C-alpha positions as CSV (number, residue, x, y, z in Angstrom):
1,M,-41.9,11.7,19.7
2,K,-38.4,10.7,18.7
3,K,-36.4,13.5,17.0
4,K,-35.4,12.9,13.4
5,R,-31.2,12.9,13.5
6,H,-30.1,15.4,10.9
7,L,-27.0,14.4,9.0
8,T,-25.2,16.9,7.5
9,K,-23.8,16.5,3.5
10,S,-20.5,14.9,3.1
11,T,-17.8,17.3,2.4
12,A,-15.0,16.9,0.0
13,S,-12.8,14.9,2.1
14,E,-15.1,12.4,3.0
15,L,-16.8,11.9,0.0
16,G,-13.2,11.4,-1.4
17,I,-12.3,9.1,1.3
18,L,-15.4,6.8,0.7
19,W,-14.8,6.9,-3.2
20,S,-11.0,5.9,-2.8
21,Q,-12.0,3.2,-0.1
22,Y,-14.7,1.5,-2.3
23,I,-12.3,1.6,-5.3
24,N,-9.2,-0.1,-3.2
25,D,-11.5,-2.8,-1.6
26,S,-13.4,-3.6,-4.7
27,L,-9.8,-4.3,-5.8
28,S,-8.9,-5.7,-2.4
29,R,-11.9,-8.5,-2.6
30,C,-10.6,-9.4,-6.4
31,I,-7.2,-10.3,-5.1
32,L,-8.4,-12.0,-2.2
33,R,-11.1,-14.4,-3.9
34,Y,-8.4,-15.8,-5.8
35,F,-6.1,-16.2,-2.9
36,L,-8.4,-18.1,-1.1
37,F,-9.2,-20.3,-3.8
38,H,-5.7,-21.5,-4.0
39,I,-4.4,-21.6,-0.5
40,E,-3.4,-24.7,1.1
41,D,-2.5,-23.5,4.2
42,E,-5.3,-23.2,6.8
43,Q,-3.7,-20.5,9.1
44,I,-3.0,-18.5,6.3
45,K,-6.6,-19.0,4.8
46,D,-8.1,-18.0,8.2
47,V,-6.4,-14.6,7.8
48,V,-7.6,-14.4,4.1
49,Q,-10.8,-15.2,5.0
50,N,-10.8,-12.3,7.6
51,A,-9.4,-9.7,5.2
52,L,-12.1,-10.8,2.6
53,T,-14.9,-10.3,5.3
54,L,-14.1,-7.1,5.9
55,S,-13.5,-5.9,2.4
56,E,-17.1,-6.9,1.4
57,A,-18.5,-5.4,4.4
58,H,-16.7,-2.0,3.7
59,L,-18.0,-2.3,0.2
60,E,-21.9,-2.6,1.6
61,K,-21.7,0.1,3.9
62,I,-20.0,2.8,1.8
63,K,-22.9,1.8,-0.9
64,Q,-25.3,2.9,2.3
65,F,-23.6,6.1,2.7
66,L,-23.2,7.3,-1.0
67,S,-26.9,6.1,-1.5
68,L,-27.9,8.6,1.1
69,E,-25.8,11.4,-0.6
70,N,-27.5,10.4,-3.9
71,Y,-24.0,9.7,-5.1
72,P,-23.5,7.1,-7.9
73,I,-21.7,4.2,-6.8
74,P,-18.2,3.5,-8.3
75,I,-17.3,0.9,-10.5
76,G,-14.4,-0.2,-9.2
77,F,-13.3,-3.8,-9.9
78,T,-16.0,-6.5,-10.4
79,D,-15.8,-10.2,-10.9
80,D,-14.7,-9.5,-14.7
81,D,-11.3,-8.7,-13.1
82,V,-10.7,-11.7,-11.5
83,T,-10.6,-15.1,-12.9
84,V,-10.6,-17.0,-9.4
85,D,-9.6,-20.6,-10.9
86,A,-6.9,-19.4,-13.0
87,P,-3.7,-21.2,-11.8
88,T,-2.0,-20.3,-8.7
89,L,0.4,-17.2,-9.1
90,F,2.0,-16.6,-5.8
91,T,2.6,-19.3,-2.8
92,D,1.0,-19.5,0.3
93,T,3.9,-17.8,1.9
94,Y,4.0,-14.6,-0.3
95,I,0.1,-14.3,0.1
96,I,0.3,-14.3,4.2
97,M,3.3,-11.4,3.6
98,Y,0.9,-9.8,0.9
99,V,-1.8,-9.5,3.7
100,Q,0.4,-7.9,6.3
101,V,1.8,-5.3,4.5
102,M,-1.5,-4.2,2.9
103,S,-3.1,-4.0,6.3
104,I,-0.3,-1.5,7.2
105,H,-1.5,0.6,4.2
106,G,-4.9,0.0,5.4
107,M,-4.1,1.4,8.9
108,T,-2.3,4.6,7.6
109,R,-5.4,5.2,5.3
110,Y,-7.9,4.4,8.0
111,A,-6.3,6.6,10.8
112,G,-6.3,9.6,8.1
113,A,-9.7,9.1,7.3
114,V,-10.5,9.7,10.9
115,G,-8.6,13.0,11.1
116,S,-10.4,14.0,7.6
117,S,-14.0,13.6,8.9
118,L,-16.2,15.4,10.8
119,R,-19.5,14.0,10.4
120,A,-20.2,11.7,13.4
121,D,-21.3,8.4,12.0
122,Y,-18.0,8.6,9.9
123,I,-15.7,8.9,12.5
124,K,-17.2,6.0,14.1
125,Y,-17.0,4.2,10.8
126,F,-13.5,5.0,10.3
127,I,-12.3,4.1,13.7
128,D,-14.2,0.8,13.5
129,C,-12.3,0.3,10.0
130,T,-8.9,1.2,11.9
131,N,-9.4,-1.4,14.5
132,E,-10.5,-4.1,12.4
133,T,-7.3,-3.7,10.4
134,M,-5.2,-3.4,13.2
135,D,-6.6,-6.6,14.3
136,L,-5.9,-8.2,10.9
137,Y,-2.2,-6.7,11.0
138,T,-2.0,-8.4,14.5
139,Q,-3.6,-12.0,13.2
140,S,-1.3,-11.8,10.0
141,S,1.8,-10.8,11.8
142,R,1.4,-13.6,14.5
143,V,1.3,-16.0,11.6
144,V,4.4,-14.7,9.6
145,L,6.1,-14.9,12.9
146,E,5.1,-18.6,14.1
147,K,6.0,-19.9,10.8
148,G,9.2,-17.9,10.3
149,I,8.3,-16.2,7.3
150,I,9.1,-12.6,8.5
151,T,12.5,-11.2,9.4
152,K,12.5,-8.9,12.2
153,A,13.9,-5.4,12.2
154,P,17.3,-5.2,13.6
155,T,18.4,-5.1,17.3
156,L,20.8,-2.7,18.9
157,N,23.1,-4.6,21.2
158,N,25.2,-1.8,22.5
159,Q,24.9,-0.3,26.1
160,P,21.4,2.1,26.2
161,K,22.2,5.2,27.9
162,V,20.5,8.8,27.4
163,D,22.7,11.3,25.8
164,F,22.5,14.8,23.9
165,I,23.7,15.4,20.5
166,Q,26.4,17.5,21.4
167,R,27.8,18.7,17.6
168,Q,26.3,19.5,14.3
169,S,28.6,16.7,12.7
170,F,25.5,14.5,13.7
171,L,23.8,15.6,10.8
172,T,26.6,15.0,8.3
173,G,27.1,11.9,6.3
174,W,29.1,12.8,3.3
175,L,32.3,13.4,3.8
176,G,34.7,11.7,6.7
177,S,33.5,9.8,9.6
178,R,30.0,9.8,10.1
179,R,27.7,8.2,12.9
180,P,25.9,5.0,12.7
181,I,22.5,5.2,11.6
182,N,20.1,5.3,14.5
183,A,16.9,3.8,15.8
184,V,14.4,6.1,14.4
185,E,15.9,6.0,10.9
186,I,16.4,2.2,11.1
187,S,12.5,2.0,11.6
188,G,11.3,3.9,8.9
189,T,14.4,2.4,6.5
190,Y,13.0,-1.4,7.4
191,L,9.6,-0.7,6.9
192,N,10.2,0.8,3.4
193,L,12.1,-2.5,2.8
194,Q,9.5,-4.8,3.6
195,K,7.1,-2.6,1.5
196,T,9.3,-2.5,-1.3
197,M,9.9,-6.2,-1.4
198,A,6.2,-6.6,-1.5
199,K,5.7,-4.7,-4.6
200,M,9.0,-6.3,-6.6
201,V,7.4,-9.3,-5.8
202,L,4.0,-8.3,-7.2
203,E,5.2,-7.2,-10.2
204,L,7.4,-10.2,-11.1
205,G,4.4,-12.4,-11.2
206,F,2.3,-9.4,-12.9
207,S,4.9,-8.9,-15.6
208,Q,4.7,-12.3,-17.0
209,V,1.0,-12.9,-16.8
210,A,-0.1,-9.6,-18.1
211,E,-1.9,-9.8,-21.5
212,S,-0.8,-6.3,-23.0
213,K,3.1,-6.0,-23.9
214,K,2.9,-2.4,-22.7
215,V,1.7,-3.5,-19.2
216,R,4.6,-6.3,-19.1
217,E,7.0,-4.0,-19.9
218,Y,5.7,-1.5,-17.3
219,M,5.5,-3.9,-14.7
220,E,9.1,-4.9,-15.4
221,R,10.4,-1.5,-15.6
222,G,8.6,-1.2,-12.0
223,R,10.5,-4.2,-10.5
224,Q,13.9,-2.7,-12.0
225,V,13.5,0.7,-10.0
226,C,11.9,-1.1,-6.7
227,H,15.1,-3.4,-6.8
228,K,17.5,-0.6,-7.3
229,H,15.7,1.1,-4.1
230,F,15.9,-2.0,-2.3
231,K,19.3,-2.1,-2.7
232,R,19.7,1.4,-1.9
233,L,17.8,1.2,1.6
234,S,19.6,-2.3,2.2
235,T,23.0,0.1,2.1
236,M,21.8,2.2,4.9
237,L,21.8,-0.6,7.3
238,E,24.5,-2.8,5.9
239,E,27.1,-0.3,6.3
240,D,26.4,-0.4,9.8
241,N,26.6,-4.3,9.9
242,L,22.9,-4.6,10.0
243,H,20.7,-7.3,8.5
244,V,18.0,-6.7,5.8
245,P,14.7,-8.4,5.4
246,K,14.9,-11.3,3.0
247,T,13.2,-11.3,-0.4
248,F,10.6,-13.6,-1.6
249,E,10.9,-13.5,-5.7
250,T,11.2,-17.4,-5.3
251,E,7.5,-17.3,-4.2
252,V,6.2,-16.5,-7.8
253,T,5.2,-19.7,-9.8
254,D,5.8,-20.4,-13.3
255,S,2.0,-19.7,-14.5
256,I,1.4,-17.5,-17.4
257,V,-2.2,-17.5,-17.3
258,P,-3.5,-14.1,-15.7
259,P,-5.4,-14.3,-12.8
260,F,-6.6,-10.5,-12.8
261,S,-7.2,-8.0,-15.6
262,D,-4.7,-5.8,-16.8
263,K,-6.4,-2.7,-15.3
264,L,-6.4,-4.4,-12.1
265,M,-2.8,-5.2,-12.3
266,M,-1.8,-1.3,-13.6
267,Y,-4.0,0.3,-11.0
268,H,-2.8,-2.0,-8.3
269,V,1.1,-1.4,-8.8
270,T,0.3,2.2,-9.7
271,T,-1.3,3.0,-6.3
272,L,1.2,1.5,-4.4
273,L,4.3,3.1,-6.3
274,S,2.4,6.6,-5.4
275,S,1.7,5.4,-1.9
276,A,5.7,4.6,-1.5
277,I,6.1,8.4,-2.0
278,A,4.4,9.0,1.3
279,Y,6.1,6.4,3.3
280,Y,9.4,7.5,1.8
281,G,8.5,11.2,2.7
282,E,7.5,10.2,6.3
283,A,11.0,8.2,6.9
284,L,12.6,11.6,4.8
285,A,11.1,13.7,7.6
286,L,12.5,11.9,10.5
287,C,16.0,11.5,8.9
288,Q,18.8,13.2,10.8
289,R,21.8,12.6,8.3
290,R,22.1,14.5,5.2
291,D,23.3,11.3,3.3
292,L,19.9,9.5,4.3
293,S,18.2,12.2,3.5
294,A,19.4,12.8,-0.1
295,A,18.9,9.1,-0.9
296,Y,15.2,9.6,0.0
297,F,14.9,12.7,-2.1
298,R,16.5,10.7,-5.0
299,M,14.1,7.8,-4.4
300,I,10.9,10.1,-4.3
301,T,11.5,11.6,-7.5
302,E,12.4,8.4,-9.3
303,I,9.0,6.4,-8.0
304,G,6.9,9.9,-8.9
305,V,8.0,9.3,-12.5
306,I,7.0,5.7,-12.6
307,A,3.8,6.6,-10.9
308,E,3.0,9.3,-13.2
309,D,3.6,6.9,-16.3
310,G,1.3,4.2,-14.9
311,V,-1.4,6.8,-14.3
312,N,-1.0,7.5,-18.2
313,I,-1.2,4.3,-19.3
314,L,-4.5,3.8,-17.1
315,I,-5.7,6.9,-18.8
316,D,-4.7,6.0,-22.2
317,N,-6.9,2.5,-21.5
318,G,-9.7,4.1,-20.0
319,W,-9.0,2.2,-17.0
320,M,-9.1,5.3,-14.8
321,E,-12.2,6.2,-13.1
322,Q,-12.4,9.8,-12.2
323,P,-13.0,10.6,-8.3
324,P,-15.4,13.3,-7.1
325,T,-14.6,16.5,-8.7
326,A,-15.4,20.2,-7.8
327,T,-18.0,22.3,-10.0
328,D,-16.4,23.8,-13.2
329,H,-17.8,26.8,-12.8
330,G,-15.8,28.3,-15.5
331,G,-16.9,25.8,-17.8
332,L,-20.6,26.0,-17.4
333,S,-20.6,29.7,-17.8
334,K,-19.0,29.0,-21.3
335,N,-21.6,26.6,-22.3
336,K,-24.5,29.0,-21.8
């Protein structure tokens, strides 16, 4: 007789990851369905269809996991949060760039989820998600390269050689002569430039279609902060005659008809701003020039303030779904 496999109860980490993934994939499903309705380029359509298929499969799998735990399925985002046949807000060019950048977010989240899980079925699932998202990144990157949409990161043309740091001045960057930016610092700077560019375009589009004045003002404020950060990050490269990625704000149409609910647009931008803190933090950890580190510190502080303001707008409007929470034992004892 075959032995029944015993599954241990999900840890708080595992439950939190599943909950967050459900919310994010339900949002992705809304956005990707809208994109698919309008895309004209067949190559780009194939990539977006693949991304949509993954999101829908993830939602079904998470429902199974949560049902086994007798945990309620989150509401997330539904068909009520998208008007698929609303006029197109973004061109095909931006759509494929958006999918490529979002796949970077996905790879980061899923790799972290593997390291935060202990149950074998969860580990396998998140490894599968990581592999699928890596394939999506490969597919979307191939398209943006073939179509000449993306600007590659700078190359270094000086003669390579193995060397060791000899002086403390390697770390300075405030006064006097300072060394050129190195390859490790360029990597973090360029990635954050691409991600900031993607947010700026999204905020521009959302600012012209949001129904609430408060949401429209928040989107414009977020765009201004991201624009300032784009210039600050660009300076890090341009000082050493290195190019920066091109922007895509011209890929927003003149539509003023909202394809998405204010709830979805606010949540999406707020979570992207919050995610930027982690990416800035990673770049900061790799900086070896004090002026670059200081710039990242400032940007983390600025993005943290506006992200918190976004969360407050979500809460004020009843749009913020509460994640799984520890038992309030103190509250229970008071209610006896």
